[in-house]
N, C-alpha and C positions, 0 to 999 in steps of 0.2 A: 402384644399376643403373651402373655404369663407363664413364663416354663412348670412346669410341675413339680412338688416337692419332693417325686421318687425320684422324676429327671437328676436335678442339680445336686441329689444325695449321692450320684453313679455317677457324676463327671467327674473330671482331675481334670489338670492343663498335659498337653504335650507334650508336653519341656521334661517339667524336673516328675507328674505328677505327683502333683502337692493338690491341694484344695483349689476350688474354685472360689470368688464372690462372687454373686451376680449382684449384679449394682440393675434395680429398675427403673430406675430415673433413668440411666442414659441410655441401657437397654445392653445391656451386656457383662461377659462373663470377668472376670480380673483373675488375675492370680499377682499377688502384692511379691512373694518369692523370686519368680523369671519381673519381674514388670512391663508384664504385660496384656492386652486387651485384646478378649475377644469376636466379634461381633455377633448379634444373634438376627438373620436373616427370614420374616416370615417365621419366623417357631423357632426354628433349626438353628443350635449355636454351631458355629464354623470353625471347628478346631484348629486350624492352618496353622503353626506359626510363625508361615511363611506371608499370610495373611492378618497377622497384625502387627494391633499400634504400637508398640512401647510406651509405658508411661512414665512420666520426670518425675 
């Protein structure tokens, strides 16, 4: 399920409040500043820091 552009414009990283990048091929949102990836479950972004994946 695709996220709407309207929703993407309002979402920010819960840790640094920076912009999130939507990686459609991976189905997740990434914060380049914090180096965290947030999964999307059934079209709902899971923006919980404790459940985020650390990017290398």
